[in-house]
TORPA-4810 file (N, C-alpha, C, O; in nm, 3 decimals):
<nodes>
NODE_1_-5.551_-6.372_2.501_-5.484_-6.484_2.438_-5.344_-6.496_2.497_-5.257_-6.412_2.471_M
NODE_2_-5.322_-6.597_2.573_-5.192_-6.622_2.634_-5.145_-6.761_2.596_-5.225_-6.850_2.569_T
NODE_3_-5.016_-6.777_2.594_-4.960_-6.908_2.568_-4.877_-6.950_2.688_-4.822_-6.867_2.760_I
NODE_4_-4.869_-7.078_2.707_-4.793_-7.129_2.821_-4.644_-7.125_2.789_-4.603_-7.112_2.674_S
NODE_5_-4.566_-7.136_2.894_-4.420_-7.136_2.878_-4.376_-7.257_2.796_-4.286_-7.247_2.713_I
NODE_6_-4.440_-7.371_2.818_-4.406_-7.492_2.743_-4.435_-7.474_2.595_-4.357_-7.517_2.510_A
NODE_7_-4.549_-7.411_2.564_-4.583_-7.389_2.424_-4.487_-7.288_2.360_-4.449_-7.303_2.244_E
NODE_8_-4.447_-7.185_2.435_-4.351_-7.087_2.383_-4.217_-7.154_2.355_-4.154_-7.126_2.253_A
NODE_9_-4.173_-7.243_2.443_-4.048_-7.315_2.421_-4.058_-7.404_2.299_-3.962_-7.415_2.222_K
NODE_10_-4.173_-7.467_2.280_-4.192_-7.555_2.165_-4.187_-7.474_2.034_-4.125_-7.516_1.937_R
NODE_11_-4.253_-7.357_2.033_-4.252_-7.272_1.914_-4.112_-7.218_1.885_-4.070_-7.212_1.769_L
NODE_12_-4.040_-7.179_1.990_-3.904_-7.131_1.973_-3.814_-7.243_1.921_-3.728_-7.220_1.835_L
NODE_13_-3.832_-7.362_1.973_-3.755_-7.478_1.925_-3.782_-7.509_1.780_-3.691_-7.543_1.705_G
NODE_14_-3.909_-7.495_1.739_-3.942_-7.518_1.598_-3.877_-7.413_1.509_-3.827_-7.445_1.401_R
NODE_15_-3.877_-7.287_1.554_-3.815_-7.180_1.475_-3.665_-7.203_1.461_-3.609_-7.186_1.352_A
NODE_16_-3.600_-7.241_1.570_-3.456_-7.268_1.563_-3.429_-7.391_1.477_-3.333_-7.393_1.401_F
NODE_17_-3.513_-7.493_1.489_-3.496_-7.615_1.410_-3.515_-7.589_1.261_-3.445_-7.647_1.179_G
NODE_18_-3.609_-7.503_1.228_-3.634_-7.470_1.088_-3.514_-7.402_1.025_-3.474_-7.436_0.913_Y
NODE_19_-3.457_-7.307_1.096_-3.341_-7.238_1.040_-3.221_-7.331_1.031_-3.145_-7.325_0.934_S
NODE_20_-3.202_-7.416_1.129_-3.090_-7.510_1.126_-3.108_-7.616_1.018_-3.010_-7.666_0.963_Q
NODE_21_-3.233_-7.649_0.987_-3.258_-7.744_0.878_-3.215_-7.686_0.744_-3.185_-7.760_0.651_A
NODE_22_-3.212_-7.555_0.734_-3.168_-7.489_0.611_-3.024_-7.439_0.621_-2.981_-7.354_0.543_H
NODE_23_-2.950_-7.493_0.716_-2.807_-7.463_0.734_-2.782_-7.317_0.771_-2.681_-7.258_0.731_N
NODE_24_-2.876_-7.258_0.848_-2.862_-7.119_0.890_-2.853_-7.113_1.042_-2.915_-7.193_1.112_L
NODE_25_-2.777_-7.017_1.092_-2.761_-6.999_1.235_-2.856_-6.889_1.282_-2.840_-6.773_1.242_N
NODE_26_-2.955_-6.920_1.365_-3.050_-6.817_1.408_-2.985_-6.708_1.493_-3.035_-6.596_1.496_P
NODE_27_-2.877_-6.739_1.560_-2.808_-6.638_1.640_-2.750_-6.528_1.552_-2.738_-6.413_1.595_R
NODE_28_-2.714_-6.561_1.430_-2.664_-6.461_1.336_-2.770_-6.354_1.312_-2.739_-6.235_1.312_F
NODE_29_-2.895_-6.396_1.293_-3.003_-6.301_1.266_-3.039_-6.221_1.391_-3.074_-6.103_1.381_F
NODE_30_-3.030_-6.283_1.508_-3.054_-6.209_1.631_-2.947_-6.101_1.650_-2.978_-5.988_1.688_L
NODE_31_-2.822_-6.137_1.624_-2.713_-6.039_1.634_-2.727_-5.928_1.532_-2.704_-5.811_1.562_G
NODE_32_-2.765_-5.964_1.411_-2.787_-5.865_1.305_-2.898_-5.768_1.344_-2.886_-5.648_1.321_L
NODE_33_-3.003_-5.820_1.401_-3.113_-5.736_1.447_-3.069_-5.643_1.559_-3.109_-5.526_1.562_S
NODE_34_-2.987_-5.692_1.649_-2.937_-5.610_1.759_-2.849_-5.496_1.708_-2.861_-5.382_1.753_L
NODE_35_-2.760_-5.527_1.614_-2.674_-5.424_1.556_-2.760_-5.318_1.485_-2.733_-5.199_1.498_V
NODE_36_-2.861_-5.361_1.411_-2.950_-5.267_1.343_-3.025_-5.178_1.441_-3.041_-5.059_1.417_G
NODE_37_-3.071_-5.237_1.552_-3.142_-5.157_1.653_-3.050_-5.053_1.716_-3.092_-4.940_1.741_A
NODE_38_-2.925_-5.091_1.742_-2.829_-4.996_1.800_-2.802_-4.881_1.703_-2.799_-4.765_1.745_V
NODE_39_-2.783_-4.912_1.576_-2.760_-4.806_1.477_-2.882_-4.716_1.467_-2.870_-4.594_1.457_I
NODE_40_-3.000_-4.777_1.469_-3.124_-4.699_1.461_-3.138_-4.608_1.583_-3.181_-4.493_1.570_H
NODE_41_-3.103_-4.657_1.701_-3.108_-4.574_1.821_-3.007_-4.460_1.815_-3.037_-4.348_1.858_L
NODE_42_-2.889_-4.488_1.764_-2.787_-4.383_1.751_-2.834_-4.271_1.659_-2.799_-4.155_1.678_L
NODE_43_-2.912_-4.307_1.560_-2.963_-4.209_1.464_-3.045_-4.101_1.535_-3.043_-3.985_1.494_Y
NODE_44_-3.116_-4.139_1.641_-3.205_-4.046_1.709_-3.142_-3.974_1.829_-3.210_-3.897_1.897_Y
NODE_45_-3.015_-3.996_1.855_-2.951_-3.924_1.965_-2.943_-3.776_1.932_-2.903_-3.739_1.822_L
NODE_46_-2.979_-3.690_2.027_-2.985_-3.546_1.996_-2.850_-3.484_1.963_-2.844_-3.392_1.882_P
NODE_47_-2.742_-3.531_2.023_-2.613_-3.467_1.997_-2.553_-3.508_1.863_-2.450_-3.454_1.823_W
NODE_48_-2.616_-3.604_1.794_-2.569_-3.640_1.660_-2.652_-3.574_1.550_-2.617_-3.582_1.432_L
NODE_49_-2.761_-3.508_1.589_-2.846_-3.440_1.490_-2.772_-3.319_1.435_-2.708_-3.244_1.509_K
NODE_50_-2.781_-3.301_1.306_-2.720_-3.186_1.243_-2.570_-3.197_1.224_-2.506_-3.103_1.178_G
NODE_51_-2.513_-3.311_1.259_-2.368_-3.324_1.246_-2.328_-3.391_1.115_-2.209_-3.410_1.089_S
NODE_52_-2.424_-3.426_1.034_-2.392_-3.494_0.909_-2.383_-3.644_0.927_-2.361_-3.717_0.830_G
NODE_53_-2.399_-3.693_1.050_-2.390_-3.837_1.076_-2.517_-3.909_1.032_-2.515_-4.031_1.016_A
NODE_54_-2.626_-3.836_1.013_-2.752_-3.899_0.976_-2.740_-3.978_0.846_-2.791_-4.089_0.837_E
NODE_55_-2.673_-3.921_0.748_-2.656_-3.991_0.621_-2.572_-4.117_0.639_-2.601_-4.220_0.578_L
NODE_56_-2.471_-4.110_0.722_-2.389_-4.228_0.751_-2.470_-4.338_0.816_-2.452_-4.455_0.784_G
NODE_57_-2.560_-4.302_0.909_-2.645_-4.402_0.973_-2.742_-4.463_0.872_-2.768_-4.583_0.875_F
NODE_58_-2.794_-4.379_0.785_-2.886_-4.428_0.682_-2.816_-4.529_0.590_-2.871_-4.635_0.561_L
NODE_59_-2.697_-4.496_0.546_-2.621_-4.586_0.459_-2.585_-4.715_0.534_-2.592_-4.824_0.477_V
NODE_60_-2.547_-4.702_0.660_-2.513_-4.820_0.740_-2.633_-4.912_0.757_-2.620_-5.033_0.747_A
NODE_61_-2.751_-4.854_0.784_-2.871_-4.936_0.799_-2.908_-5.007_0.669_-2.946_-5.124_0.670_L
NODE_62_-2.897_-4.936_0.559_-2.932_-4.999_0.430_-2.832_-5.107_0.393_-2.871_-5.210_0.339_R
NODE_63_-2.704_-5.087_0.420_-2.604_-5.191_0.392_-2.625_-5.310_0.484_-2.613_-5.425_0.441_A
NODE_64_-2.656_-5.284_0.609_-2.681_-5.391_0.705_-2.803_-5.473_0.665_-2.809_-5.593_0.691_L
NODE_65_-2.901_-5.407_0.602_-3.022_-5.476_0.559_-2.994_-5.580_0.450_-3.074_-5.671_0.430_A
NODE_66_-2.883_-5.568_0.381_-2.850_-5.665_0.277_-2.764_-5.780_0.328_-2.742_-5.878_0.255_M
NODE_67_-2.716_-5.771_0.451_-2.632_-5.878_0.506_-2.713_-6.006_0.525_-2.664_-6.115_0.496_V
NODE_68_-2.836_-5.994_0.574_-2.921_-6.111_0.596_-2.948_-6.189_0.467_-2.923_-6.309_0.463_G
NODE_69_-2.999_-6.123_0.363_-3.021_-6.196_0.237_-2.892_-6.255_0.178_-2.895_-6.363_0.121_P
NODE_70_-2.782_-6.184_0.192_-2.655_-6.237_0.142_-2.615_-6.363_0.219_-2.568_-6.460_0.159_L
NODE_71_-2.633_-6.361_0.350_-2.604_-6.478_0.433_-2.691_-6.597_0.393_-2.643_-6.710_0.383_Y
NODE_72_-2.820_-6.570_0.369_-2.911_-6.676_0.328_-2.872_-6.730_0.191_-2.875_-6.851_0.169_I
NODE_73_-2.835_-6.642_0.101_-2.795_-6.684_-0.033_-2.671_-6.772_-0.030_-2.662_-6.871_-0.102_L
NODE_74_-2.574_-6.735_0.054_-2.448_-6.811_0.058_-2.458_-6.939_0.140_-2.395_-7.038_0.105_L
NODE_75_-2.534_-6.939_0.248_-2.537_-7.053_0.338_-2.665_-7.135_0.330_-2.664_-7.254_0.362_R
NODE_76_-2.775_-7.073_0.289_-2.905_-7.140_0.293_-2.918_-7.251_0.192_-2.863_-7.245_0.082_G
NODE_77_-2.994_-7.355_0.232_-3.022_-7.467_0.143_-3.171_-7.469_0.112_-3.252_-7.486_0.203_K
NODE_78_-3.208_-7.453_-0.013_-3.346_-7.468_-0.057_-3.438_-7.349_-0.031_-3.539_-7.335_-0.099_G
NODE_79_-3.406_-7.267_0.064_-3.495_-7.157_0.100_-3.451_-7.025_0.036_-3.530_-6.931_0.028_I
NODE_80_-3.330_-7.018_-0.008_-3.270_-6.891_-0.049_-3.347_-6.817_-0.160_-3.371_-6.698_-0.143_A
NODE_81_-3.386_-6.879_-0.270_-3.447_-6.799_-0.377_-3.576_-6.727_-0.337_-3.590_-6.607_-0.361_P
NODE_82_-3.672_-6.799_-0.276_-3.800_-6.737_-0.240_-3.782_-6.635_-0.128_-3.840_-6.527_-0.132_A
NODE_83_-3.702_-6.670_-0.030_-3.682_-6.581_0.084_-3.607_-6.456_0.042_-3.640_-6.346_0.086_F
NODE_84_-3.509_-6.470_-0.041_-3.433_-6.354_-0.087_-3.517_-6.261_-0.172_-3.498_-6.139_-0.167_N
NODE_85_-3.609_-6.315_-0.249_-3.697_-6.229_-0.328_-3.783_-6.143_-0.236_-3.798_-6.023_-0.260_L
NODE_86_-3.838_-6.202_-0.131_-3.921_-6.124_-0.039_-3.836_-6.021_0.036_-3.881_-5.909_0.059_S
NODE_87_-3.713_-6.058_0.074_-3.627_-5.962_0.142_-3.582_-5.850_0.049_-3.567_-5.736_0.093_L
NODE_88_-3.559_-5.881_-0.077_-3.520_-5.779_-0.173_-3.632_-5.676_-0.191_-3.605_-5.556_-0.198_L
NODE_89_-3.756_-5.723_-0.198_-3.869_-5.631_-0.210_-3.880_-5.545_-0.084_-3.897_-5.424_-0.093_V
NODE_90_-3.871_-5.608_0.033_-3.882_-5.530_0.157_-3.765_-5.434_0.172_-3.782_-5.324_0.224_S
NODE_91_-3.646_-5.474_0.128_-3.530_-5.385_0.133_-3.551_-5.265_0.043_-3.519_-5.152_0.081_W
NODE_92_-3.605_-5.288_-0.076_-3.629_-5.178_-0.169_-3.731_-5.079_-0.114_-3.712_-4.958_-0.123_S
NODE_93_-3.840_-5.130_-0.057_-3.942_-5.044_0.001_-3.884_-4.969_0.122_-3.909_-4.850_0.139_V
NODE_94_-3.808_-5.040_0.206_-3.747_-4.976_0.322_-3.648_-4.868_0.284_-3.641_-4.763_0.348_G
NODE_95_-3.572_-4.893_0.180_-3.476_-4.792_0.133_-3.549_-4.670_0.079_-3.509_-4.557_0.107_T
NODE_96_-3.654_-4.693_0.004_-3.732_-4.580_-0.049_-3.789_-4.497_0.067_-3.786_-4.374_0.062_A
NODE_97_-3.841_-4.564_0.169_-3.896_-4.493_0.284_-3.786_-4.412_0.355_-3.808_-4.295_0.386_W
NODE_98_-3.671_-4.472_0.380_-3.565_-4.402_0.451_-3.511_-4.283_0.370_-3.480_-4.179_0.427_H
NODE_99_-3.500_-4.300_0.241_-3.451_-4.190_0.158_-3.552_-4.076_0.158_-3.515_-3.960_0.172_V
NODE_100_-3.680_-4.109_0.143_-3.782_-4.004_0.146_-3.785_-3.936_0.282_-3.798_-3.814_0.290_C
NODE_101_-3.772_-4.013_0.388_-3.772_-3.956_0.523_-3.653_-3.864_0.542_-3.665_-3.754_0.598_Y
NODE_102_-3.536_-3.910_0.496_-3.414_-3.831_0.514_-3.414_-3.704_0.428_-3.373_-3.598_0.474_F
NODE_103_-3.459_-3.716_0.306_-3.452_-3.603_0.212_-3.565_-3.504_0.233_-3.543_-3.383_0.228_V
NODE_104_-3.686_-3.554_0.258_-3.802_-3.464_0.258_-3.856_-3.427_0.396_-3.936_-3.334_0.407_Y
NODE_105_-3.814_-3.496_0.502_-3.868_-3.462_0.635_-3.764_-3.401_0.724_-3.793_-3.367_0.839_L
</nodes>
């Protein structure tokens, strides 16, 4: 299953248009994702293991996970309540997983 470049551009345009229709900047979410990936990668660096930085990375990731829903709540038009509910549930499950991973593994 492959898609053409034209179809990929059309789908990307629709995704950007959808977010802009709700007064949201898609670049904000791309940047947020990039920052989260960098923090997640730093967590696994061997010279930071055992230094106590792991808890700081965990807290930073969980705090960063709430920036997206907060941005949607403050800037979003019409989409905020349903989308924030789904993000709150995923944030809660993600936090539970990270805490269990950090404490028990």
